[in-house]
N, C-alpha and C positions, 0 to 999 in steps of 0.2 A: 308772364302773368296768364292766368287761364282765360279762354275765350268765353263770351258769353252765349249761353245757348239761345238757338232761335226759338220762335213760337211752337213750332211742330216739335221740336226736340224736347220742349219743355212740356207740351200735353203728352208726347209718347213717355217721357220719365215718369209724370205724375201717374198716368194709367198703371205703371208698375208698383206704385206706392200709394194705394187708393186711401190709406188712412191719413195720409199728408194733405193739406190742402194749400192752394196758392193763394196769398195776400199781398197783392202788388208785385213787388220786386222779390218777395221773399217766400219761402214755404214754412208750413207750420204743421206740429202735430201736439197733441194732448195725449200723454200716458196717464193712466189710472192704475194705481196701486192699492194692497189691502191695508198697508200701515205707512206711518211717515219714516220709519227707519228703510223700509223696501224703496220707496222714493228716493230718499238720500243715496243709498247705495246704487241705485241705477244713474243719478247725476255724477257720482264720483267715478263710475264706469265710463260713462259718458266722456268725463274730463279728460281720461287718460287716453281715448280714442282720438279726441279732438286735438289735445296737446301734440299726439304723435303725428298728426296730419296738418298740422300749423293752421287749423281752421276751425273756430270757435263759434259755437251756436249761441244765441241768446237764449238764457234759461231762466224760466219762471217756475217756482216751486209753491205750491197751494196745498198745504197740508199732505193729503194722499195724490196729488196729482202733479204732474212737471209737464209744463209746455216748453217745446223746443222750437227756435225759429232759426231758419239757415238762408244767407244770402252771401255771395262773394261781393263785399262792398268795394272791394279794391278794382274788380272789374266791372263794376257797375250793373250786376245782375246775378242771376242764376248760372253756375257752371256744373260740369260734370261732378266735380269735386262735391258740391251741395248734395247732390242726388246719391253719389257713393256714401256719404256720411250718413245720409237718412237710412238708407239701406243698412248701415252697420248698426245705428242706433236701434232699428226695429229688431235686429239679430240680437241685441242685448236685451231687449225688452223680452222677446221670446223665451 
C-alpha cells in the first residue's frame, strides 16, 4: 500500500500542479474543451492511463468540460500516485 503524503509534501506537489485544487482529502481539476467529442476523447485517454496504473479517478462530464478527482482511498489520503496521474492527465490535455 502506498504511503499517504504529509502536509508539506502535498503543498509542494500542488505547487507543481497549480491547475489542481485540494478539496478535503482529494485533488480536483476541471478541463474545458471546444466540443463534446473532444471531452469524450480526453476521458477515453484518461481511462487508458488510469487502468494501466490501477488507479481510477472520479470523472464528471458536463457537455464540454470534464472534472477529475483523485485520492487513494485505500491508503486513506493523497499519495505520490495521485500527483503522478495528475501530471499525466495534464500532459494528455496539453
